[in-house]
C-alpha positions as CSV (number, residue, x, y, z in Angstrom):
1,M,6.5,-28.7,-13.7
2,K,6.6,-32.4,-14.3
3,I,4.7,-34.0,-17.4
4,G,5.2,-37.6,-17.9
5,D,8.9,-38.4,-17.7
6,H,10.0,-34.8,-18.4
7,V,10.5,-31.8,-16.1
8,Y,9.9,-28.4,-17.6
9,F,11.6,-24.9,-17.0
10,A,8.8,-23.3,-18.9
11,P,5.7,-24.5,-20.8
12,G,7.2,-26.4,-23.7
13,I,10.7,-26.0,-22.5
14,R,12.3,-29.0,-20.7
15,F,15.2,-28.4,-18.3
16,A,17.2,-30.8,-20.7
17,D,16.6,-28.3,-23.5
18,L,17.7,-25.2,-21.7
19,D,20.3,-23.2,-23.7
20,L,22.6,-22.3,-20.7
21,E,25.5,-21.5,-23.1
22,G,23.7,-19.8,-25.9
23,T,21.6,-16.8,-26.9
24,T,18.1,-18.4,-26.6
25,L,18.4,-18.3,-22.8
26,P,16.5,-14.9,-22.5
27,T,13.6,-16.1,-24.5
28,Q,13.4,-19.3,-22.5
29,Y,13.4,-17.3,-19.2
30,A,10.6,-15.0,-20.7
31,A,8.7,-18.0,-21.6
32,R,9.0,-19.3,-17.9
33,I,7.8,-16.0,-16.4
34,E,5.0,-15.6,-19.0
35,G,3.9,-19.2,-19.0
36,Y,3.9,-20.0,-15.2
37,Y,3.0,-16.6,-13.8
38,L,1.8,-13.8,-16.0
39,S,-0.5,-15.5,-18.5
40,P,-2.2,-17.5,-15.7
41,A,-2.5,-14.3,-13.7
42,E,-4.0,-12.5,-16.7
43,R,-6.6,-15.5,-17.2
44,A,-7.6,-15.2,-13.6
45,A,-8.0,-11.5,-13.8
46,Q,-10.2,-11.9,-16.9
47,Q,-12.4,-14.1,-14.9
48,G,-12.7,-11.6,-12.1
49,D,-10.3,-13.5,-9.7
50,A,-8.4,-10.5,-8.5
51,F,-6.9,-12.2,-5.5
52,A,-5.5,-15.2,-7.6
53,A,-4.3,-12.7,-10.3
54,G,-2.5,-10.6,-7.7
55,L,-0.9,-13.7,-6.1
56,L,0.5,-14.9,-9.3
57,A,1.8,-11.4,-10.2
58,V,3.5,-11.1,-6.9
59,A,5.0,-14.6,-7.4
60,A,6.3,-13.4,-10.6
61,I,8.0,-10.4,-9.1
62,D,9.6,-12.7,-6.5
63,A,10.8,-15.1,-9.3
64,M,12.1,-12.3,-11.4
65,A,13.9,-10.4,-8.4
66,R,15.5,-13.7,-7.3
67,L,16.9,-14.5,-10.7
68,Y,17.8,-10.8,-11.5
69,Y,19.7,-10.0,-8.4
70,G,20.9,-13.5,-7.2
71,P,23.9,-13.9,-9.5
72,T,25.4,-10.7,-8.2
73,R,25.1,-11.4,-4.6
74,S,27.3,-13.6,-2.4
75,A,24.5,-13.6,0.2
76,R,20.8,-13.5,-0.9
77,S,18.4,-11.0,0.7
78,T,14.9,-11.8,-0.4
79,G,13.5,-8.5,0.9
80,Q,16.3,-6.4,-0.4
81,D,16.1,-8.1,-3.8
82,F,12.2,-7.7,-4.0
83,R,12.1,-4.2,-2.9
84,S,15.1,-3.1,-5.2
85,F,13.6,-4.8,-8.1
86,V,10.1,-3.1,-7.8
87,H,11.7,0.2,-7.0
88,Q,13.8,0.1,-10.1
89,R,11.6,-1.9,-12.5
90,L,8.0,-1.1,-11.7
91,K,6.9,2.6,-12.1
92,S,4.1,2.5,-9.6
93,F,6.6,1.3,-6.9
94,A,9.4,3.6,-7.6
95,E,9.0,5.4,-4.3
96,P,10.7,3.3,-1.6
97,R,7.7,3.5,0.6
98,H,5.5,2.1,-2.2
99,A,8.0,-0.7,-2.8
100,A,7.9,-1.4,0.9
101,I,4.0,-1.7,0.8
102,L,4.2,-4.3,-2.0
103,Y,6.8,-6.3,-0.2
104,E,5.5,-6.1,3.4
105,K,1.9,-6.0,3.0
106,Y,1.3,-8.0,-0.2
107,R,4.4,-10.3,-0.8
108,N,5.1,-11.3,2.9
109,G,1.3,-11.5,3.7
110,L,0.7,-13.9,0.7
111,V,3.9,-16.0,1.2
112,H,3.8,-16.2,5.0
113,E,0.2,-16.0,6.0
114,A,-1.8,-16.8,2.8
115,R,-3.4,-13.2,3.0
116,I,-2.8,-9.6,2.3
117,K,-1.9,-7.7,5.5
118,D,-3.6,-4.6,7.1
119,G,-6.7,-4.3,5.1
120,C,-4.7,-4.1,1.7
121,Q,-6.6,-5.5,-1.2
122,F,-6.5,-6.4,-4.9
123,E,-9.2,-4.9,-7.2
124,I,-9.6,-5.1,-10.8
125,G,-10.7,-2.0,-12.6
126,R,-8.7,0.8,-10.8
127,T,-7.4,3.8,-12.5
128,E,-3.9,3.2,-11.4
129,T,-1.8,0.3,-10.4
130,L,-1.4,1.3,-6.7
131,D,-4.0,3.5,-5.0
132,I,-3.0,4.8,-1.6
133,S,-5.8,7.4,-1.4
134,G,-8.0,5.4,1.0
135,I,-7.4,3.9,4.4
136,A,-5.5,1.0,3.0
137,P,-3.5,0.4,-0.3
138,V,-5.3,-1.2,-3.2
139,I,-3.4,-2.7,-6.1
140,D,-5.1,-3.5,-9.5
141,P,-3.5,-6.8,-10.6
142,I,-4.2,-6.2,-14.2
143,R,-2.2,-3.0,-14.2
144,L,0.4,-4.7,-12.0
145,I,0.8,-7.4,-14.7
146,I,1.4,-4.7,-17.3
147,E,4.1,-3.2,-15.3
148,I,5.7,-6.6,-14.8
149,R,5.6,-7.3,-18.4
150,T,7.3,-4.1,-19.3
151,A,10.0,-5.0,-16.7
152,L,10.4,-8.4,-18.2
153,K,10.8,-7.0,-21.7
154,A,13.6,-4.7,-20.5
155,I,15.4,-7.6,-18.7
156,I,15.1,-9.7,-22.0
157,H,16.6,-6.8,-24.0
158,E,19.4,-6.5,-21.4
159,L,20.0,-10.3,-21.5
160,G,20.1,-10.2,-25.4
161,K,22.8,-7.5,-25.3
162,S,25.1,-8.7,-22.4
163,Q,26.9,-12.0,-22.6
164,Q,28.0,-11.4,-19.0
165,F,24.5,-11.0,-17.8
166,R,23.4,-14.1,-19.6
167,N,26.4,-16.0,-18.2
168,E,25.4,-14.9,-14.7
169,L,21.8,-15.9,-15.2
170,A,22.9,-19.2,-16.5
171,D,25.1,-19.8,-13.5
172,H,22.3,-18.8,-11.3
173,I,19.8,-21.2,-13.0
174,R,22.3,-24.0,-12.6
175,Q,22.6,-23.3,-8.9
176,E,18.8,-22.8,-8.2
177,F,17.7,-25.7,-10.4
178,S,20.5,-28.1,-9.8
179,Y,18.2,-30.9,-9.0
180,E,16.0,-30.4,-12.1
181,L,19.0,-30.0,-14.4
182,G,20.4,-33.4,-13.0
């Protein structure tokens, strides 16, 4: 995001101020995911905008999966990265078929067609994150945001403990954001 003459990695964190060699990168990464995706998604949900909240939540997953798996793969596979991430990191999508629903019906529908596919919906106020009891799956975006935040906290903890993981993330950020980093 650009404000004036500065381009920001996260709200309040310019690309020029990224700590790609140090220990604050995990906190800066968390600020990006929280500031650009999860907090706006939560605000949308609080206003009753389930679709907008769900869209931002799915975008957060996409961003996290891309940076989580990107450094360890020579060739990127968006679908594999996304499904693996939600299968391993989001409890409601631990079953491969549930991860596939989120990827194929929600993520791909939103990214490629600006809609959710095959009657799937976002609805606020459900008793679980993913409800597959009806004719089409329904996801509660508020509950999804909670699961994403739990995954983000775990990743930040891992980044804090592993210099190798921080280095891989820093290298991937350098590659993904080479233009912004100058």
